[in-house]
N, C-alpha and C positions, 0 to 999 in steps of 0.2 A: 460621525453619523449618529443620530440619536435613535432611540429604541423605536420610535414610531415610523422612522424611515426605513429601519432594519425590517420591520414588520411587512412593511408594503413590499420592498424586494423579494423577502421570504415568500409571499403571495404571487408575485410576478414570476418566481422561479417556480412554484407549484402550476401556474398557469402553463409556462413554457415546457413544462414537462409531461403534460396532458392530464393532470388531476383534473378530476370531475369539479362542474361548478360548486357542487355540493359541499367538497372538501376544502375547497377555497374559502367558502363563506362560512365554514365550520371554524377555521383557523383565525379568520378575521375577527369573527365574534368572539370568540373564546380568548385569543390573545390580547383584544383590545379592551376586554372586561378585566380579565386578570392583572394586566400589566398597566391599568388605568392611571396609577398615580406615577407611574414612573416612565411614560411614554416620551415625556421631553429631555429625560437624562441620556446622557452618553451610554452607548451600547456596551462599552467596557464596564459600566456599573452594574450591568446582569452578570452577579455574582451568585454563590451559595446564599450570602444573608439576603441579598434582594428578592430572589424566588422563594425564600422560606418566610419572608414579611409578606408577599404577594398573596402566596397560599394561606398563610394565616389570615390575611385581611378577609379572604373570601369565606373560610370559615367562621370568620366571627360574625359574618354578615348573615348567618344561618342558612349558607347553601345546602343542598342536598348532598349526600356523600358522593353519589353517582357524579354531580355536576362538580365537585372539586377533584374526582378522579379523571373527569375529562379535561379540566386545567391542568392537570399534572401531564397527561398524555401531548397537548398541545405545546406545553412548555418544553416536553423533551424534544418534539419534532424539532421546535425553531430552534432551540440551544446548540443542537447535534448540527443543525446546519449552518449556523453561526460560526460554530468551531470549524467545520468543513471548508467554509469561505474565508476563514482567518480575520474573521472580525473579534473573535474574542480568544484567547489563550487557551482556556481551559472551559471544559462545558461542566456548568454549575449543576447540571442534574444528574451527572453521571456518578453512579455508586449510591444517588440519593434512593432510600426506601420508599416504595410507592404508598399512596393513603390507602388506608384499610379500608377496604370496601364490604360492608357486611350485606348479604343476599337478603332481601325484604320482599313479602308478597306483592305481587304486582296487583295495584288499584283496578277493580272492574266495575262496572254497573249492574245494578241487579234488574230484574224485571221492571219493578215499580217505577226505579229512577229513568229507564228507558221509554216507558210509556209516559212519564211526566215531560220528557223532553219532547216527544212527537207531539205532545198534547200543546206544549208551548210554540211549537213550529205551527201547528194548525190555526193557533189563535192568530197568528202573524198572517194574514190574506195577502199581503203585499209581496212577501218573500217566501210564502208557504211552499210552492211548488220547488222551487230551488233548494231551500234548507232540508225538505223532505228528502230530496235527492241525494243530498250531502250526508244526512243522518244513515240514510239506507246503504250508502256506498261505505261508510266508514265501518259500519257495523256488520257489512256482509262480505267485506274483502279485507279489512285490515290495513287499508292503504295508510300510508303515513302523510301528513300535512302537505309536503312538499310535493309528493306523486299526485295528491288529489288537485290541487292548484294548478298542477303543469299540465294535466290531463287534456287532451285537445280531441276536436269531433273525429278527425281520421284515427284516433287510437282505440275507439269504441268497434269492435267487431261483433255488430249486431247477431248476424248469423250464427256465429260460433260460443258466443256467448264469453267472449275474452276482452280483457283490456291491455293494453301496451302501456305499461308505466315507466316512469324515467326518475331514479332517484338516487339515493347516496351510493347505494350498490350497483349501478348501472341501469340499464335496461332490461325490464322483465316482463312477463305475461302472468296475466292474474284472472282465474276465473271468476265470473259473476252471473248469480241466480238469476233465472227469468223474471222473478218479480221485481227484484232490484232494476233490472233493463226497462220493465214496464214504467216503473217510477221516474226513470232516467230519461225516458224516450218522452213521456208526458212533459217534462219540464223542457226539453230541448225545442219540442215542436208548439207548445202553448204559451211558455212564459219566458223563455230566455230572448232578449233584445240585445243582440249584440252582431259584429261582422267579424270579430276576431276568432282565432280557431279556438282558444280556451274555453272550455265546457263551463264552467263556473267565473262568473262575473258578476260584478257590482258597479252600477252607473257606466256599464258600457266597457268596463277596464277588468284585466284579470283579477280575480281573487288573490291575494298575498296569504303565503304561510301565517304570518302575523294577523292578519286580517280574518283568517280562518280560525285561527286560536281563540282570538276574541269573540268570534261570533258564537262558538260552542261554548264558550264561558257564559254569554247572556242568555242562551238558551237554556243552559243549565240553571242559571240563577232565576229566571223565568219560571223554570219546571218546580222552583222549591228546592232545589239540590244544594245542601247548605256544605259543600266542601268543591275544592278547587276540580272542575271538570277542563280537559281540554282533550284535542283529538288523538292523543296518544292513548288515554285512557280508554277510548273506543278500540282502539287497535289490540290493547289488552284484553277487552272484552270480547271481542271477534275470536283472539286465539283462545281464549279459555272455553268459551263456547264449542269451538271447534272441537277441541280435545275431549269435553264432557259428552259431545253426541258421538262420540267414536273415531274421530280421525286418528291418523296416527302422527308422531311428532315429526317424522321426515316430510311428509306431505306439507305439514304446517310450515317447516323451515324453508322449502320450495315458494309455497304462497306467500310468506312473508318477506322472502328475498334477503334472509339472514345468511352472514358468510360462513357461521358457525352453529353446531347445535347449542 
């Protein structure tokens, strides 16, 4: 069995165990990325030297420390499973030190950058209502990209101002303010053209996480922001504003659906 086939069997096992789709997608993307030069090799070739070279190659590509640490975690799960089902005799990750992860301040948008993004959205008449609703939701709720694109019409509790979100930590409930609900309702009733349940669509089809990331990047670029901006920076911006305006960390943890403080 080659490594690519072993990765596929590992993903099937996760699905059979009831792991969330987000977990399966994480392992698929991460393992195929870190092991991309070895996928056609036999699984027995996955040893200490192989994983060293795989992680070193990622580091040489200039990935962020958090990305390297994520690849290390995925490899540990995969190699432990390989050892458990007797596809390898020794776990090459066992006893290996984890990559050093130095805490860095989270990037956030300032008020000028936020205004520039809204101005860029307003200038795009064709998608202004949809993209305005997207920015409002990301900045006022801290939704992850996957949670936003998976949002469906029945997930919106208009009366109580709540969203039911489905993400990598399961199903949760997120409060949403009245102004954001107004913007969201205006988009749904006046501009949204679709028969599918997903709230945010493009050409009648659900917006994908990658599509959302590209959209936010384009909006920031059109707003004259000269640094990479994606949905997660808007999540950081929400969290920072929540604390700066007197919110407590325990409530923030619940809203963001983090499993730990």
